[in-house]
N, C-alpha and C positions, 0 to 999 in steps of 0.2 A: 687160530690159537682159540682154544673151547674156553671162556671164561665165563663163570656164574654171574649173573646179574645182580644177584643178592650178596657177592661177595664183600662190597663196596662197604654196605651196612655191618656186614659180619666183622670186618676188619676195624670199622669204627667203630663198635659196642667192643670189640677186644681192645684197640688202642685205650679209648677211651677210659675201660680199666684197669691197665694198666699203667696209666699216667693218671690216674685218680680224676680226671676230667667230666665230672655230672654233666657239663652241655652237651658233649661229644657223644659221652652215653646214649640221651636224650635223643639226639637226632641218630644214629646209631638203633634206638631202638624202633623208634618211628618210620623211620625208611623200611626196614625190615618188616616190620609190622603190614604196613603202604606193600610193599612187594609179595609176603605172602599172601594177603588180601583180594589182591589183583591174581597171584596164580590160583589163587581156589576159584576166583570167578570165571577167568577162562577153560582152568579144569572142567569147572561144571559143564560151563555152554560146551566146549570140546565133545565133554561123555554126553550131551542131550542131542550134539548133532549125530556123533556115532550112532547112538540108539534107532536113529531115522534111518542111517543109511547104509548098517552093515546089518546082514539077517540073522538073527537069534539062533540058527544053525549053524553059523560057523564060531568054532571052539577054539580058533586059535588066538582070541584077545580077550583081555589082556595077554600081553606076551606074559613067559616067565623073567624076563628081567624088569617089565613092570609091574608085576605083582612082587617080586623084591624089592627094587626101590620104595616101593609105598609101604613098608615094612618098617616097624620103629628101629630095628636094629639099623636100616637106609638112613634114618633121620638123626640115630645117635653116632653113625659114622661119619656123616658131613660136617655134625658140628666140629668137633675136636681138628677136623682137616682143615676148617674155614678161619679156627683159631690158630693152626701152627702155620697159615700163612701172612697170619699177623705178626706172630713170632720172628718169621722166617722175615719175615721186611724190617720190621725193627732192630734187627741184628744185620743188616744192610747186604743180607744174601736173598739174591734173586734168583739161586739156581733150583729151589726147590719150588718154586713158585706155580710154575707150570703144573705140573705133577700133581701139586697138592690142589693148587684151584678148579683142576678138572673133577679129583674128589669131591671138593668142598660144595658141589652142585646142590643146593639144597630144592632148585624148582622139580625135577623128578620124583623126590618122593610128594612134595605137596600138591604134585600135579597129579598126580597117580593115585593118589590117596583120597581127593572128589572125584575121580572120572570112576570110582566104584560105587557112590553113591550115587553118582548122576545117570549111569549105565545099568541101571535094575538087573537086567539077565546076565550079567559077570559076577554078582555081588550076591553074599549071604542067603540062605532062603528065607529068614525073616526080612532081611532088607528087601526082597524082592516081594513078598507079602505085603510090606507094606504098600510100595508102590503100583500094585496090581490089584488089590484087594481095596486096603482101606483106602486110600485116596480117591477108589472109586466109588465106595462110603458116603466117606464126604459129599463127594462132589452130587452125587444122586441126592442125598438129603438136603444141600442149596439147593437144588434145582427144585425140587418137591417145596422147600420153605416158598421160594421164589414165587412157583406155581400159584399156592395156597395164600398168599398175601396178595397176590394182581385179583386173583379171584372174589376179594373181599371187598 
């Protein structure tokens, strides 16, 4: 069964909101923030690994599914789905849990969103320019500054 690792924190936040338990809300927010942060870090690392292993001539990455899941619409679809899981569990109905849990997956939008930043050849022209030109410019400037300070 596919269950989102962030479903627990989303349910904690939803339960805390429904029963007005501030401590449960804080636990949900902290857990959700940590989960999203870890997803962003691992997505960034995965994007950096892919840039070194996939030639830039391959145009099938990211796939259309990955692009669609990283849009705001994907996140806006996942959040109410996660809330629906919490409501279904509060009502004692486990039937819709599996279907909603699959659509409540918040990880693909978060990870795919940050992979767009980490893999410059798949991102926008301005972001690609930043990675290819501006970062190189800063590196060269720093190298020049280091060489000048060492020669004094």
